[in-house]
N, C-alpha and C positions, 0 to 999 in steps of 0.2 A: 192110145196114140197118146206117147210121152214127145212133149214140146218144150222149146227153150224160148219161152216168155210166156208172158201173162193171158190166162184164158180167162174169156168175157163173154156171158152166155153160149157158151160153145163155138166160139170162133178166137182165131188167136191170128196176130200178125207179128211176125218175129222181130224182138229187138234187132240184130244183130245180121238180119239176112231181109231181103226185099220180097218176103213171100206173104200169103194171106191165106189162111185156110179156115174151113169149116165144119163141123160136124154135119148139116146139112148136105153141102156139096158131095163131102164123101158117102155119107147115103146114097146119094142118086148117082154117082157115079161109080160106085163099086159094087153098089148092090150087098151092102152088108146088113146084116142082119139087127146090129146095134152098133153105137160109134160114141167115143167119150174122148175127148183131148183132155190129158191132165198134164200143168205145168212138169217140165223134167226134174227138176230138185223137186217135186213133191213127189213122184215117183219113186225115187231114190228115198226120199226119207219114208216111203210105206215099205222098202226093203231092207232099212238097215235092220230091226230087231231079228228078220232071217239071216243075216250074214254071218256065216261062221268063223271061227279063228283063220281057216284056209283063204279068208275074203279078205282079212283084215290085218293090218300090221302094226301094233299098240306106237304111238307116238308118246312118249315119255312114262311114266311109271305104269306099271300095268294094274289097274281099278278095275271096280266090279259097279257098275253105274246103279243106281238108284233103282227098284223095282217100279214099274210102270209110272215111272217121269219122264218127263218130255226128253225129246233125243232134237238133233239139228243135226243138217248135214250141209255142208257149204262147198263150193269149188272153184278154180279160177281153170277158165280156156280163153275161149273166143269171148265169153264176157267176163261174168262171177253170179255163181247161182246160190242160193240160200231158198231152204224151208225146213218149216219143223215138221214136226210129230206129236201130236197128242195124244195120251193114253189113260183109260179108263178100263173098267171091268166092262163097259159096254164095246168097248175095242176103241183102235186106233185110228186116228183122223189126221191126216197130213194138212198143214197150214202151208199152202203158196205165198211166195212173197214176192218182192222185187227188190232182196234186202242187197242188191249189187251196186244200188243207187243211192244206198244211206250215202250222206257224206263222209269223208276218210277225214281221219284226225290224227294229226302227225302225233309224233312220242317223243320226239327230240330233236336238235336243231338241225341235221340232217335230213331228218323227215320235214321240217318247215320250209326250207331251201325247196325241197323237192313239190311241196303243196305250191309254193310261193311260183314256182315256174310253172309248173301246168295250170295253175288259177292264169297264169297269164297268159294260156295256151288256148286254154276250153272255157275259161270264165269258170262256174263251180265245178269241184274237183268230188267227183264220187270215188268210192272202195274200186269199181271196174276200170277208173281210169291205172289204177295198180296194178289191181289184182287180174290180169288177163294177161295175154299173150303181147297185145298191143303193148298194154302197161310195163310189161316186165323190160321191154327193148325201150319204154320211155325213160324207165328207171337208170338203167345201164347209159342212157346220153347225159341224164343230168347229174348225174355220180361221176362220169367223164368230165364232164364241165367243171363239176367242183373242183376236181384234181387237175386241172388243165393238162388234161391226157387227152390223146387222142381217141375219138370215136370211132376207130376203123372198123367193126362189124357189121354184119349185113341185117340182121334180124335178129329174132328171141331164139329161133334156131343155131344160132351160128352162136350165140352168147352162153348158150346151154354145151355146145362145142369145144368153145374154148376153154370155160369153166374146167370141162374134163379132162382139159390137157394142160391145168393150172393157172388159167392166165389170172393175175391177182384183179384186175376191174371185176372181170366176167364173174367171180368167186363173190368176190364182195356184192356184186348185184344179186345174184339168188342167196346170198345169207342173209340180204337186207330184207328181201322180197319175201322169204322164210319167216322173218322177224315181224313182218308185217300181216303177213297174215297168222302169224298166232296171235297176234294183238287184236283182230278182228273176229280171230274165231272164240276169244275169251270174252270180247263185247256181246258176241251173239248166244254166248253160253247165259251170260247174264241176261239178257233181253227176254231169251225163249225160257229160263231157269232151266235150262237142259243136263237137270244132275243124271238123266238117263246115259247121256252121253254123245260129244261131240265127232262128228265124222267128215272126213275130209277128201273130197271124191275131185274130179273133173279131169280136165287131160293133162292139167302141167303138174300136179302134185306127185304123181306116180314117178316122174322123170327126175324129181328130187327128194327120193323117199329115204337115203343116206342123210341128206342134209336136214330134213325134219327130223329123225331121228336123234340128231347130234347136238341139240339143244336150243337153239335159238328159236323154233317155233314154241316150244312148250314153256322157255323161260318167260317170252312174251304173254305168253296165254296168260300163264300165271300173274301175272305182273298188275294187279289190280287191286292195288293198297288194302283198304281196309277189307275189303270182301276175296282179298288173296287166299283165305283159309274155305272158302267157298268156292274158289273156282280151282283148289288144288285137291278136290276128292272127284272133280269130274273126269273120267276115263277121255283122250284124244284118241282115235284110231285114223289110218290111213286106209281107203277103200282100194283094195286091191283087185278086187272081181271087176273083169271087164265090161260086163252089161248090168251092171244094179238095177238102172231106168226099167231092163225089161221085166227082170222079179219085180218090182215094182209095179209095172204095167198089169202083170199077170195078177199080181195080187187083185189092184182097182178090177178088173175083170172078175176073179171071184166075188169080188164086194156087190158087182152089179147081178151077176148071176143070182146072189140068194134075196135079192130085191123081191 
C-alpha cells in the first residue's frame, strides 16, 4: 500500500493528515496474507521505468536517459513528494525521501521577497511551502502584494481558473510556480545523479502541462552554472498516467512474492 509520508518500521504517520497506520494493524484487522507499506513516491519511482510513451509527456527536448542510471520522481499536490530509483544489474531499488522538506533556495530578487515573507509567516521555508496547493495560493498572495494589487481569488483552484481566462496575476503565479518547480527538479537531478530521467508527477503538474512545456520549467532546470551541460542531457517528463503509484505498488508486490 502506497502512503504519503515516511514509513518507519512498518508504520506511517501521515505528514499532512491526522492518520496513523501500521502493517501489524492492517494484518490484524483485514486478515491479509502479508502487508507492506511503502512511500507513495517510492512506489512511483518503481513505476517510472515501466511507463511508456502514452503515460508520459516530454518537457523540453526529447532525450534518451542513460541506461541503468538513477532516476528521480517528484511532484506537488497536498504536499511535495520526492523519491529516487537506484538501478543495477541486480535490479531496481526505490529510495524514499522527505525531499519536499528540504530548504527552498530563491533564484532571483522576486523569490527572495517570497522567501522573506514566508519566513516571517512560517519560520523555516521548505520547498513544500511553495510547491504545493497551499504554496501556490500563498505565492499568488505574495506576488499580489509586491504589485500592490488586489488578491481577490479564494484558493488555488480559483488561481487556475483565472489563469485559464487570461488573468495576468494568476498567469504570472503559475509561470513562477513552473519556474520554481524546474529549479527544484534540476537540483534533485544533480543530487541523485539522475541521468536516467526526471519525472514530474503529483496532482498539480498535469493541470499546467502546457505551461510546463512552454519553457519556464526546462530553462530553470538547465540553469545550473558549471553543471548546465550535465543537466542538459537529462530527459524531463510529465507523468500523465492517472495511477503510477498502483503500478509501483504492484511491482513491489511482485518483488515480495519472489523473496
